[in-house]
Residue, then its C-alpha position, 0 to 999 in steps of 0.5 A: x481500534x482504527x490502525x493504518x493497516x485496516x485504513x490500507x485495506x479498507x482504501x484496497x479493497x474498494x479500489x478492487x470493487x469499483x474496478x472489477x465491473x470496469x475493466x470487462x468493458x475495456x479493450x484488452x491494451x488498456x485492461x492490460x495496464x489497469x491489471x499489472x497496476x492493480x497487481x502492482x498494488x498487491x505485491x505493494x500490500x503484501x510487502x507492507x503486510x509482512x514488514x507489519x508482521x515482522x515489526x510486530x514480531x520484532x517489537x513484542x520480543x523486545x517488550x517482553x524483555x522488559x526494554x522500555x525503548x522496544x519500540x526504537x529497537x523494533x523500529x531499528x531492527x526493521x527499518x530496512x523492511x519498512x524502507x522497502x515497502x513504502x518505496x515500493x508504494x510510493x514508486x508504484x504512484x504514476x502507474x497506479x494513477x495511469x491504470x486508475x485513470x482508465x477505469x474511473x478519473x475520480x478514483x485516479x485523482x483520489x490516488x493523486x490527492x494521496x500522494x500528494x499528501x504523502x509527498x508533503x509529509 
């Protein structure tokens, strides 16, 4: 089964694999900028993972009680965590794109396209 979590994991893995070799060849100041944006990306992914885990635990609790509105209750209970995790990604957009531009301009364009798509939804 293909989930949003697995898609995000694959994208992040691809970004990391693509950047490792190129980071070494960058001057220190540019390397520092790129690494900072990738570190923030890591924390965004971790935050999303925590919010997802928390949501699934809440959902399972409501589902076991036989409540047909389990999904709605789980979303209402965890909406703040989900909102914070999502906002972290949105706030990181420009910095991540600038960091990726130093490593691989094509990867930065992909990042930009993802954020434009996110803004249109």
